C-alpha positions in Angstrom: 102.3 -62.0 -29.6 100.9 -65.1 -27.9 98.0 -67.5 -28.2 95.0 -66.4 -26.1 92.1 -68.5 -24.9 89.2 -66.4 -23.6 87.6 -68.2 -20.7 83.9 -68.0 -20.2 84.2 -65.7 -17.1 86.0 -62.9 -19.2 83.4 -63.2 -21.9 80.5 -63.1 -19.4 82.0 -60.0 -17.7 82.6 -58.2 -21.0 79.1 -59.1 -22.2 77.6 -57.9 -18.9 79.5 -54.5 -19.0 78.4 -54.0 -22.7 74.8 -54.8 -21.8 74.8 -52.4 -18.9 76.2 -49.6 -21.1 73.8 -50.4 -23.9 70.7 -50.3 -21.6 72.0 -47.1 -20.0 72.2 -45.5 -23.5 68.7 -46.8 -24.2 67.4 -45.1 -21.1 69.1 -41.9 -22.1 67.5 -42.1 -25.5 64.1 -42.6 -23.9 64.5 -39.7 -21.5 66.2 -37.2 -23.8 65.4 -38.4 -27.4 69.0 -38.3 -28.6 69.2 -40.6 -31.6 73.0 -41.1 -31.1 72.2 -42.7 -27.8 69.9 -45.1 -29.6 72.7 -46.0 -32.0 75.1 -46.6 -29.1 72.4 -48.7 -27.4 72.0 -50.9 -30.4 75.7 -51.4 -31.1 76.6 -52.1 -27.5 73.8 -54.6 -27.0 75.0 -56.3 -30.2 78.6 -56.3 -28.8 77.2 -57.9 -25.6 75.9 -60.8 -27.6 79.1 -61.1 -29.7 81.2 -61.4 -26.6 79.3 -64.6 -25.8 79.6 -65.9 -29.3 83.1 -65.1 -30.3 85.8 -67.8 -30.8 89.1 -67.9 -29.1 92.0 -66.0 -30.7 94.8 -67.9 -32.4 97.1 -64.9 -31.9 96.7 -61.6 -30.1 98.9 -58.6 -29.4 100.6 -58.5 -26.0 101.9 -55.0 -26.5 100.7 -52.5 -23.9 100.4 -49.7 -26.5 98.0 -51.8 -28.5 95.8 -52.4 -25.5 95.8 -48.7 -24.7 95.0 -47.7 -28.3 92.2 -50.2 -28.6 90.5 -49.5 -25.3 90.8 -45.7 -25.7 89.4 -46.0 -29.2 86.3 -47.8 -27.8 85.7 -45.4 -24.9 86.1 -42.0 -26.7 82.6 -41.9 -28.3 81.0 -42.3 -24.9 82.1 -38.7 -24.0 80.6 -37.0 -27.1 78.2 -34.3 -25.9 75.2 -32.5 -27.2 75.4 -28.9 -28.3 73.1 -26.2 -29.6 75.5 -25.3 -32.4 75.0 -27.1 -35.6 76.5 -26.6 -39.1 74.2 -29.0 -40.9 70.5 -29.7 -40.7 69.5 -32.2 -38.1 68.0 -34.5 -40.7 71.3 -34.6 -42.5 73.1 -35.4 -39.3 70.7 -38.2 -38.5 71.0 -39.6 -42.0 74.8 -39.8 -41.5 74.3 -41.5 -38.1 71.9 -44.0 -39.6 74.2 -44.7 -42.6 77.2 -45.2 -40.3 75.3 -47.5 -38.0 74.1 -49.6 -40.9 77.7 -50.0 -42.2 79.0 -50.9 -38.7 76.2 -53.3 -38.1 76.8 -55.1 -41.4 80.5 -55.4 -40.4 79.6 -56.9 -37.0 77.2 -59.4 -38.6 79.9 -60.4 -41.2 82.6 -60.6 -38.5 80.4 -62.5 -36.0 82.5 -65.0 -34.1 85.7 -63.4 -35.3 84.9 -60.2 -33.3 87.5 -58.9 -30.8 88.5 -55.7 -29.1 92.3 -56.2 -29.0 94.3 -56.8 -32.2 93.8 -60.6 -32.6 93.8 -63.3 -35.3 90.8 -65.6 -35.6 89.4 -66.8 -38.9 89.9 -64.3 -41.7 86.6 -62.7 -42.7 86.3 -61.8 -46.4 82.6 -62.1 -47.1 79.8 -59.5 -47.2 80.9 -55.9 -46.8 84.5 -57.1 -46.2 84.6 -57.9 -50.0 85.0 -54.1 -50.5 86.9 -52.7 -47.5 89.0 -54.3 -44.8 87.7 -52.2 -41.9 84.0 -51.4 -42.5 83.2 -51.1 -38.7 85.6 -48.2 -38.4 84.2 -46.6 -41.5 80.7 -46.8 -39.9 82.0 -45.4 -36.6 83.6 -42.4 -38.4 80.4 -41.6 -40.4 78.2 -41.8 -37.4 80.5 -39.7 -35.3 80.8 -37.1 -38.1 77.1 -36.9 -38.3 76.8 -36.3 -34.5 79.6 -33.7 -34.3 78.5 -31.7 -37.4 75.2 -31.1 -35.6 76.7 -30.8 -32.2 79.7 -28.5 -32.5 81.6 -28.0 -29.3 85.2 -27.7 -28.2 85.0 -31.0 -26.4 83.6 -32.9 -29.4 86.2 -31.4 -31.7 89.0 -32.5 -29.3 87.6 -36.0 -29.1 87.5 -36.1 -32.9 91.1 -35.1 -33.1 92.0 -37.9 -30.7 89.7 -40.4 -32.4 91.0 -40.1 -36.0 94.7 -41.0 -35.3 93.6 -43.7 -32.9 91.5 -45.2 -35.6 94.5 -45.3 -37.9 96.8 -46.7 -35.2 94.2 -49.4 -34.3 93.9 -50.5 -37.9 97.6 -50.9 -38.3 97.9 -52.7 -35.0 95.2 -55.2 -36.1 96.8 -55.7 -39.5 100.2 -56.4 -38.0 98.6 -59.4 -36.2 96.4 -60.4 -39.1 99.3 -60.3 -41.6 100.8 -63.3 -39.8 98.1 -65.3 -41.6 98.6 -66.3 -45.2 94.9 -66.1 -45.8 94.9 -62.4 -44.7 97.9 -61.6 -46.8 96.0 -62.9 -49.9 92.9 -61.1 -48.7 94.7 -57.7 -48.3 96.1 -58.1 -51.9 92.6 -58.7 -53.2 91.0 -56.0 -51.2 93.3 -53.0 -51.2 91.0 -50.4 -49.5 91.0 -50.1 -45.7 88.0 -47.9 -45.1 86.9 -46.3 -48.4 86.3 -48.6 -51.4 88.8 -48.1 -54.3 90.5 -45.2 -52.4 92.1 -45.8 -49.0 
């Protein structure tokens, strides 16, 4: 672990890449009408702004495995595909996507300048939705992805889901290893026990 100061160039590049991906998702939504692409458009454009707003990390992980886990976890949803096979009504799938997006967006707004991709320590966020769960953004991702996959069953999507679930767990623990170096986070984790589901896990 080591202190990290994100210079403006890195933040500008990250913001630009996120904006490009977001606009591309938006165009795909306009051309094909896939709601999931609209969700990805909204979230990546929000990320683009957060890259410009985020504060410098006090501590970040320098472990290669943490970098690989974090980056792979971010990229996997990009490869989810559309399928004609569905096991739930489209409306139910879209409701799950909407619910998941709402949860993730609330998490991003609460996190704001403390946002980061790699496991890092900035100011500990404990307000808003973080009063109930420690990783609301990941909960939102999982709900949205579940909604998409349940109405787009394919071998590729199921393989991606099987990769995504353990990566989510590994990423949570990698983040908490860094965050736990803060006394504020130690107190917060005692107060808020649930990681992704209130009062359960």
